[in-house]
C-alpha positions in Angstrom: -8.6 9.7 1.5 -12.3 10.2 1.7 -14.0 11.8 4.7 -10.8 11.2 6.7 -10.5 7.5 5.8 -7.7 5.9 3.8 -9.3 4.2 0.8 -6.3 3.2 -1.2 -2.7 2.3 -0.5 -0.3 1.2 -3.1 1.4 2.2 -6.3 -0.1 5.2 -8.1 0.0 3.2 -11.4 -2.4 0.6 -9.8 -4.9 3.2 -8.4 -7.0 3.7 -11.6 -7.5 -0.1 -12.1 -8.3 -0.5 -8.4 -11.2 2.0 -8.7 -12.4 0.3 -11.9 -12.7 -2.9 -10.0 -14.9 -1.1 -7.5 -17.2 -0.2 -10.4 -16.2 3.5 -10.6 -16.6 4.9 -14.1 -13.0 5.8 -14.9 -12.7 7.5 -18.2 -9.9 6.2 -20.4 -8.3 9.6 -21.0 -8.5 11.6 -17.9 -6.3 13.3 -15.4 -6.1 10.9 -12.4 -6.0 13.8 -9.9 -9.3 15.2 -11.4 -10.9 11.8 -11.3 -10.0 11.2 -7.7 -11.1 14.7 -6.6 -14.5 14.0 -8.1 -14.8 10.3 -7.2 -13.8 10.8 -3.5 -15.9 13.9 -3.0 -18.3 13.7 -0.1 -21.2 16.2 0.2 -22.2 17.7 3.6 -24.6 17.0 5.1 -24.0 13.5 4.0 -26.7 11.9 1.8 -27.4 8.2 1.5 -25.3 7.9 -1.7 -22.3 9.4 0.2 -22.7 7.0 3.1 -23.0 4.0 0.6 -19.9 5.2 -1.2 -17.9 5.5 2.1 -19.0 2.0 3.2 -17.9 0.5 -0.2 -14.5 2.3 -0.1 -13.8 1.4 3.5 -14.9 -2.2 3.1 -12.8 -2.6 -0.1 -9.8 -1.0 1.5 -10.0 -3.3 4.5 -10.3 -6.3 2.2 -7.2 -5.2 0.2 -5.2 -4.6 3.4 -6.2 -8.0 4.9 -5.0 -9.7 1.7 -1.7 -8.0 1.9 -1.2 -8.9 5.6 -2.1 -12.5 4.9 0.5 -12.7 2.1 3.1 -10.9 4.3 2.4 -13.4 7.1 3.1 -16.3 4.8 6.4 -14.8 3.7 7.5 -14.0 7.3 7.5 -16.9 9.7 6.8 -15.6 13.2 7.7 -18.1 15.9 
């Protein structure tokens, strides 16, 4: 979560690669919890870089969610 928004939903093992695809600099040898605390941190009052980060995270999450829903709809035939 970032600023109250869900920004990733899935297996923990997939989370680091997901954030790499969003161009976050994920060190090869790091504690995932430390990385997420730093990467998802939002400063208050919000600066433009915080707003940009939130927009990227929310847009990417919605895209990921829409893809999963589309796949699920193909697997489940609703009449």
